[in-house]
C-alpha positions in Angstrom: 140.2 111.1 113.1 138.7 113.5 110.1 138.9 110.4 108.0 137.3 108.0 110.4 134.1 110.4 110.5 134.4 110.7 106.5 134.1 106.9 106.2 131.5 106.1 108.4 129.7 108.4 106.6 129.7 107.1 103.4 129.0 103.4 105.3 125.6 105.1 106.4 124.7 106.8 103.6 125.8 103.9 100.7 122.4 101.7 101.7 120.4 105.2 100.4 121.9 105.5 97.5 122.0 101.9 96.1 117.8 102.0 96.8 116.7 102.2 93.4 114.4 105.5 92.5 111.7 104.9 90.5 107.9 105.4 91.2 105.1 102.5 91.3 103.8 101.8 88.6 99.9 102.9 88.5 97.4 100.6 89.3 96.0 98.0 86.1 93.0 99.1 84.4 90.9 102.7 83.6 90.9 105.4 86.7 88.2 105.1 88.8 87.1 108.4 89.5 86.3 110.7 86.5 84.6 114.5 86.6 81.5 115.2 85.3 80.8 119.1 83.8 77.6 119.9 82.9 77.2 120.9 79.7 74.4 123.0 77.3 72.0 119.7 77.3 72.4 119.3 81.1 74.3 117.3 83.7 76.5 114.5 81.0 76.0 115.8 77.4 80.1 117.1 78.0 82.9 114.8 78.2 84.1 113.3 81.2 87.4 114.0 82.8 88.3 110.4 83.7 92.1 110.1 85.5 91.5 110.0 89.4 93.0 107.0 90.5 91.8 108.5 94.3 88.6 109.8 95.7 90.0 112.6 97.0 92.2 114.0 94.3 89.2 113.9 92.5 87.7 115.5 94.3 90.0 118.6 94.5 90.5 118.6 90.9 86.1 118.6 91.2 85.6 121.7 93.1 86.1 124.5 90.7 85.1 122.4 87.1 82.6 120.0 88.1 81.3 116.8 90.2 83.3 113.9 90.8 81.7 110.6 89.9 82.4 106.5 89.7 84.4 105.7 86.0 81.7 103.4 85.1 84.5 102.0 82.6 86.0 100.4 85.9 85.3 98.0 87.8 
């Protein structure tokens, strides 16, 4: 009985183990959102941090560092 239970558990878990485990590729092209920080010469006078592919993560990161803006290099 234990052998049968073990074989059933192996059969159920085998497809999950056989599935490939990799991250999806990031979208092509530059990230569409940047964090813009104010500099000594006003807004836009410092480099932008452009590594955000979704607006929500950009907003979360910008909360303490600046404003989330569209990346002008992204389409």
